[in-house]
VMD Tcl script that draws the C-alpha trace (Angstrom):
set ca {
  {-57.62 -110.18 152.15}
  {-55.11 -111.20 149.60}
  {-53.42 -108.26 149.35}
  {-54.89 -106.36 145.99}
  {-57.19 -104.17 145.75}
  {-59.41 -103.84 147.89}
  {-63.55 -103.01 147.19}
  {-66.14 -101.36 149.42}
  {-67.82 -104.24 150.08}
  {-64.45 -105.38 150.65}
  {-64.19 -102.91 154.01}
  {-67.82 -103.54 154.79}
  {-67.35 -107.02 155.91}
  {-64.37 -105.28 157.99}
  {-66.07 -102.19 159.28}
  {-69.30 -105.02 160.80}
  {-65.49 -107.41 162.73}
  {-65.71 -106.69 166.70}
  {-62.69 -104.38 168.03}
  {-60.97 -107.07 169.13}
  {-61.27 -109.69 165.65}
  {-60.12 -106.19 163.91}
  {-56.77 -106.04 167.06}
  {-55.85 -109.34 166.41}
  {-55.32 -107.78 162.90}
  {-53.34 -105.02 163.73}
  {-49.88 -103.70 164.66}
  {-49.78 -101.48 167.62}
  {-47.01 -98.94 168.69}
  {-46.21 -97.29 171.71}
  {-44.47 -94.54 172.44}
  {-44.09 -90.81 173.28}
  {-46.20 -88.20 173.09}
  {-45.60 -85.31 172.45}
  {-46.97 -81.56 172.73}
  {-49.09 -80.27 175.34}
  {-50.34 -82.31 178.42}
  {-46.88 -81.39 180.82}
  {-44.52 -84.15 182.56}
  {-47.28 -87.28 182.74}
  {-46.54 -86.95 178.37}
  {-43.23 -87.06 178.36}
  {-42.39 -89.15 180.56}
  {-45.00 -92.67 179.45}
  {-45.11 -94.49 176.64}
  {-48.92 -93.91 177.00}
  {-49.91 -92.35 172.60}
  {-50.15 -95.64 169.80}
  {-49.68 -96.51 166.71}
  {-52.11 -99.07 165.64}
  {-51.65 -100.42 162.17}
  {-53.78 -103.02 160.47}
  {-51.87 -105.31 158.15}
  {-53.83 -106.43 155.49}
  {-55.06 -102.94 154.84}
  {-52.01 -100.86 155.27}
  {-54.52 -98.46 157.33}
  {-53.30 -96.80 160.40}
  {-54.50 -94.25 162.88}
  {-52.98 -92.50 166.23}
  {-54.25 -91.40 169.36}
  {-52.77 -89.71 171.55}
  {-55.72 -87.91 173.57}
  {-55.12 -90.15 176.58}
  {-52.41 -91.13 179.08}
  {-53.99 -93.90 179.18}
  {-52.01 -96.65 176.60}
  {-55.15 -99.16 176.54}
  {-57.86 -96.33 176.18}
  {-55.38 -94.86 173.19}
  {-55.81 -97.89 171.53}
  {-59.46 -98.55 171.83}
  {-59.24 -95.07 169.86}
  {-57.49 -95.66 167.34}
  {-59.17 -99.07 166.79}
  {-62.26 -96.90 166.53}
  {-60.85 -94.77 164.26}
  {-59.82 -98.03 162.03}
  {-62.92 -99.19 162.12}
  {-64.51 -95.26 161.16}
  {-62.33 -95.67 158.29}
  {-63.39 -99.14 156.81}
  {-66.85 -98.15 156.85}
  {-66.53 -94.85 155.59}
  {-64.53 -96.82 153.31}
  {-67.05 -99.60 152.62}
  {-69.31 -97.14 150.60}
  {-70.50 -98.32 147.42}
  {-69.30 -95.39 144.41}
  {-72.20 -92.96 143.27}
  {-73.61 -94.68 140.14}
  {-71.88 -92.47 137.76}
  {-74.18 -90.26 134.96}
  {-72.64 -89.27 131.67}
  {-72.24 -85.94 131.49}
  {-70.11 -85.71 128.21}
  {-70.87 -87.92 124.75}
  {-68.72 -91.49 124.32}
  {-66.25 -90.87 121.71}
  {-68.23 -93.74 119.68}
  {-70.90 -91.35 120.38}
  {-70.34 -88.51 118.41}
  {-69.07 -90.72 116.18}
  {-72.84 -92.74 115.72}
  {-73.82 -89.05 115.94}
  {-71.70 -87.69 112.84}
  {-72.34 -90.58 110.43}
  {-75.75 -89.78 110.94}
  {-75.50 -86.46 110.05}
  {-73.03 -87.46 106.71}
  {-75.72 -90.02 105.71}
  {-78.51 -87.46 106.22}
  {-76.58 -84.96 103.78}
  {-75.97 -87.88 101.18}
  {-79.69 -88.41 101.26}
  {-80.59 -84.73 100.51}
  {-77.48 -84.06 97.81}
  {-79.34 -87.57 95.93}
  {-82.78 -85.76 95.79}
  {-81.08 -82.67 94.13}
  {-82.54 -81.94 90.35}
  {-79.25 -82.74 88.45}
  {-76.72 -79.56 88.11}
  {-76.73 -77.96 84.77}
  {-74.39 -78.13 82.51}
  {-72.01 -74.95 80.86}
}
mol new
graphics top color blue
foreach p $ca { graphics top sphere $p radius 0.5 }
foreach p [lrange $ca 0 end-1] q [lrange $ca 1 end] { graphics top cylinder $p $q radius 0.2 }
display resetview
């Protein structure tokens, strides 16, 4: 990607990539997970943070005690994010009249009022 604003089409293209292709574009960091899990969690760098460099999308997994498994889970999360962002935006249905539509309506009312005033008989002079 060119680093600019990505469209849903760009994300759709990324969502179709294989996990290995996505991984080639990512930065992977391993760290020690916190929380429940006992000694196995506290002594190994099994938690993984994967950042997709071109888009900045990142995911963290500390689900498994296997660093390889956590890396695959992160890649799947990133692909899922790409799939969510690849949906085309819903077509907007205008619910509030635009400023131009309001002005056109007021102009039409003014013309109608002028036409009706021109049909009136002249006012009697006192």
